[in-house]
C-alpha positions as semicolon CSV with decimal commas, in nm:
position;residue;x (nm);y (nm);z (nm)
1;M;7,755;14,382;8,004
2;A;7,625;14,096;8,187
3;R;7,509;14,109;8,549
4;T;7,708;13,916;8,812
5;S;7,488;13,682;9,007
6;Q;7,468;13,699;9,381
7;F;7,447;13,334;9,393
8;P;7,673;13,054;9,248
9;K;7,547;12,869;8,938
10;A;7,455;12,495;8,956
11;I;7,788;12,278;8,972
12;D;7,669;12,098;8,665
13;P;7,399;12,242;8,455
14;E;7,352;11,917;8,249
15;L;7,241;11,747;8,575
16;V;6,979;12,017;8,656
17;G;6,633;11,843;8,679
18;T;6,755;11,501;8,742
19;Y;6,789;11,502;9,120
20;P;6,525;11,330;9,322
21;A;6,227;11,573;9,446
22;L;6,264;11,455;9,801
23;A;6,577;11,652;9,991
24;K;6,638;11,746;10,372
25;A;6,518;12,083;10,456
26;G;6,765;12,343;10,561
27;G;7,037;12,281;10,838
28;G;7,392;12,172;10,818
29;Y;7,529;12,528;10,837
30;V;7,785;12,486;10,535
31;W;7,758;12,383;10,190
32;D;7,991;12,228;9,925
33;A;7,780;12,294;9,599
34;V;7,463;12,410;9,442
35;L;7,304;12,133;9,236
36;E;7,007;12,334;9,110
37;Y;6,766;12,603;9,201
38;R;6,386;12,501;9,247
39;V;6,056;12,684;9,224
40;W;5,776;12,479;9,367
41;C;5,442;12,525;9,216
42;H;5,128;12,483;9,421
43;P;4,794;12,408;9,246
44;E;4,601;12,504;9,549
45;L;4,772;12,866;9,513
46;G;4,661;12,898;9,142
47;A;4,947;12,706;8,967
48;P;4,834;12,473;8,673
49;D;4,743;12,143;8,791
50;E;5,003;11,924;8,627
51;C;5,034;11,647;8,889
52;E;4,685;11,555;9,004
53;G;4,681;11,819;9,271
54;D;5,025;11,755;9,405
55;D;5,285;12,025;9,433
56;Y;5,570;12,001;9,156
57;Y;5,869;12,199;9,071
58;Y;6,075;12,347;8,787
59;A;6,453;12,329;8,817
60;F;6,705;12,591;8,686
61;A;7,089;12,633;8,667
62;T;7,090;12,996;8,800
63;F;6,893;13,175;9,068
64;E;6,804;13,440;8,823
65;E;6,621;13,209;8,599
66;A;6,447;13,061;8,882
67;E;6,351;13,395;9,032
68;E;6,219;13,530;8,692
69;F;5,994;13,211;8,661
70;A;5,869;13,229;9,010
71;K;5,760;13,608;8,938
72;E;5,576;13,499;8,635
73;M;5,403;13,180;8,746
74;V;5,090;13,195;8,950
75;G;5,086;12,978;9,269
76;A;5,485;12,955;9,258
77;A;5,692;12,979;9,577
78;E;6,026;13,179;9,613
79;P;6,319;12,976;9,455
80;L;6,515;12,730;9,673
81;A;6,861;12,620;9,627
82;L;6,936;12,243;9,630
83;I;7,270;12,198;9,772
84;L;7,513;11,930;9,841
85;Q;7,682;11,901;10,185
86;E;7,977;11,638;10,186
87;E;8,011;11,715;10,546
88;Y;7,794;11,928;10,782
89;I;7,743;12,058;11,134
90;D;7,457;11,898;11,312
91;E;7,289;12,057;11,620
92;P;7,104;11,759;11,793
93;E;7,006;12,003;12,064
94;P;7,066;12,370;12,099
95;G;7,418;12,465;12,136
96;R;7,565;12,121;12,098
97;Y;7,723;12,064;11,755
98;T;7,863;11,767;11,597
99;H;8,065;11,704;11,275
100;V;7,886;11,472;11,039
101;R;8,077;11,316;10,768
102;A;7,805;11,203;10,520
103;R;7,670;11,322;10,198
104;R;7,350;11,516;10,231
105;V;7,128;11,696;9,985
106;A;6,896;11,967;10,124
107;E;6,702;12,263;9,998
108;W;6,785;12,606;10,139
109;P;6,656;12,955;10,094
110;P;6,914;13,106;9,871
111;V;7,020;13,357;10,134
112;F;7,170;13,064;10,322
113;L;7,442;13,066;10,047
114;S;7,596;13,363;10,209
115;R;7,723;13,126;10,473
116;P;8,059;12,985;10,387
117;R;8,125;12,711;10,126
118;R;8,286;12,423;10,331
119;S;8,678;12,426;10,340
120;P;8,886;12,165;10,501
121;S;8,906;12,396;10,800
122;T;8,545;12,532;10,825
123;I;8,399;12,268;11,047
124;P;8,715;12,188;11,266
125;D;8,760;12,558;11,343
126;F;8,395;12,600;11,446
127;L;8,425;12,311;11,669
128;S;8,746;12,402;11,821
129;P;8,773;12,485;12,194
130;D;8,927;12,808;12,090
131;A;8,632;12,911;11,867
132;P;8,499;13,240;11,980
133;A;8,172;13,247;12,161
134;N;7,988;13,408;11,873
135;R;8,098;13,120;11,624
136;L;7,749;13,063;11,515
137;E;7,685;13,434;11,412
138;I;8,037;13,415;11,237
139;L;7,923;13,119;11,054
140;R;7,590;13,267;10,959
141;G;7,773;13,582;10,820
142;G;7,603;13,813;11,084
143;A;7,945;13,896;11,278
144;P;8,286;13,974;11,179
145;A;8,542;13,685;11,198
């Protein structure tokens, strides 16, 4: 019997490995889709030098494939999820949030995928004057809704 993944598969496995290497890091609080999982390899930590000393990555459609590769490759980092955000929450200063309606691609630790996938009401509910005081903890999955 196949094991169910704790993380979603890439939205389009045929595109895995075709996305630009540069992406935003973290942020946004919500996500729309997983594009791929990446394992960054670091020659300075013992990974084979395939890019003249520069870091490089391998891309995978599932977290499990990425995790298995990372465990076996010397000099590999923990897997990251490359995620798509069609809209997201910006926090330009602590406690001040804004709704950004722009496409963004970011690398996240996979554990961040426990945060909700964005729905039409996720961000408006979060920004509502009636939102509970612990709204950020709810969004992060650390408190009951």
